[in-house]
N, C-alpha and C positions, 0 to 999 in steps of 0.2 A: 325286329324291323317291321314285320307284318302287323304286330300289335300296335305299333305307333301309327301306321298307315290307317288301320281300322279305326283307331281312336280319333284321328284327325278327320276322317271322312264322316264319322258320327257327329262330330261337333260342327262341321261345315254344312252338312245336309239340311238341318233345320233353317240355317241362315239363308240358304239358297231358295228353299221353298217359301219362306216368308217374304223374300225380296221379289217375288214374281210381280208382274205388272198389274194384275188385278183388273183387267179390262172386262171382267165378267159381270156379274149381277150388280155388284156394289157400284161400279162406275156408271152403269146405266140408271140405277136408282138415284144417285146423286145428280145426274144430268136431268132426270125427270123432275126432281124437286127444285133445283136452282136454275136450270137452263144453262149451266156451264159444265165443262168437262173437268176442270180442276178448281181447287180452292186456294190457289196461290195468292191472289190479291186480297181476299178476306184475311188470310193469315198475316200478310204484310201489315194490313191496317190494325189488326189485333196486336201485333208485336209493337207497332208504333205507339198505340195507346198504352200498352204495358210499360214501354220504355219511358213514356212521358210521365206516367204515374210514379214510376220509380225515381225519375229525375226530380219530380216535385216533392216527393216524400223524403228522399235520401240525399239530395244534392247538398243542402246546407249542413247536415251532420257530417257528410263525407268531406266537404270543404273544410269545415272546422276541425275535423280529425286530422286531415293532412296539414292544415295550417298550424295546429298545435304541435303536430309531430315535427314539422320543419322548424318551428320556433324552439322546441325542445332540443332538436339536433343542433340548431344554431347556438343555443345557450351552452350545451355540452361542449361544442367545438370551441367557443370563446373561453370556457372554463379550462379546457385542455390546453389551449394556447397560452392562457395566463400561467398555468402550472408549468408548461414547457418553458416559458419566459423566465419564471422564477427559478426553475431548475438550471437554466443556462446561466442566470446571474449567480446562483450558488456555485455552479461549476467554475465560473470565472473567479469568484471570491476564493474558492478553495485552491484554484491554480495560483492565484496571487499569494495566498498564504503559503502554499508549497514552495513557490519561488523564493519568498522571503525566508522561509525555513532553510532552504538549501543555501542561500547566501549566508545566513547566520551560522549554519553548520560549517561552511567553508571558512568563515572568519574565526570560528572557534578552533578549527583544525590549525589554521595559520597561527593563532595566538598560542595554542598548545605547543606547536613546533618552536616558536620563538622562546617560550618559557622553558622548553626542554633544553634548548641551546644555552640559555642563560644559566639554568641549573647545572648543566654539564660543565660550563665554564667555572661556576662557583665551586663545584665539587672538585674540579681539576686544580683550582687555585688552593683550595683547602688541603687537598692531597699534597700539593707541592710544598705548602707551608709546613704541613705535618712531617713530610719527608725531610725537609730542612731541619726541623726541630729534632727529629729522631737522629739525623746524621750528626747534628751538633752534640746531642746527648751522647751518641756513640763515641764521637771524637773525645769529648770530655772524660768519658768513662775509660777510654783507652789511655789517655794521658794520666788519669788517676791510677789506673792499674800499672802503668809503666813506672810512675813515681813510687808506688807501693812496692813493686818488684825491685826497683833500684834500692830503696831503703832496706828491704829485707836482705838483698844481696850484700849491701854494705854492712848491715848489722851482723849478718852471718860471717862475713869475712873478718870483720873487726872482732867479733866475739870468739872466733876460732883462733885467729892468729895473734891477737893482742890480748894479753891478760893484764890485770891490774898490777901484777908484779913487774911487768915489762915497762910500765910507765912510772917514772919517779917524778913526781911534780912537787915542787915546793910552792909555797904560797905566792912568791913573786912570779913564777911561770903561769900560774892559774890566773892571776890578775892580768898578766900580759896577754894571754889567750882570750880572755873575756873582753878586754878592751879592744883587741883587734876585731873580734866578732861584732862588737857594738859599733865600732867605727865604720 
């Protein structure tokens, strides 16, 4: 803490000494040369001349610089506005395409659902027809098997119980049996 205080006082002391009023020899010598105590008004006149020279020499370049800068900013601003407008138009077009795509997607989904229903109905009809055909084949096969079983049973009964010795047929009986069968 003491070091900081010492350092600050060493920095401030020369500023205080140089800021003294100086009413000593220099002030009296200036008064003797000019007849005035201060040089305020000559400094104001010098500053005015300096400012006028700066204005004369630098006014047009500064004006042109700021004019070019404002025009450059204006052109950049219009360019940015055009880009922004183009971006908004592209966004609107993209939104329109997106909406159209969503509508198409909905239509495609609806069409797919309709096609799925139609295909399901066709498949169901085909299955019903196939089941009917299979059932018909099954019934025909059952009838065929029943006839076959009946014939086998009849053949078995006839072959076991009746022999050729048991049947005496003469030619007139054979003709009579055949004619009954034919008629």
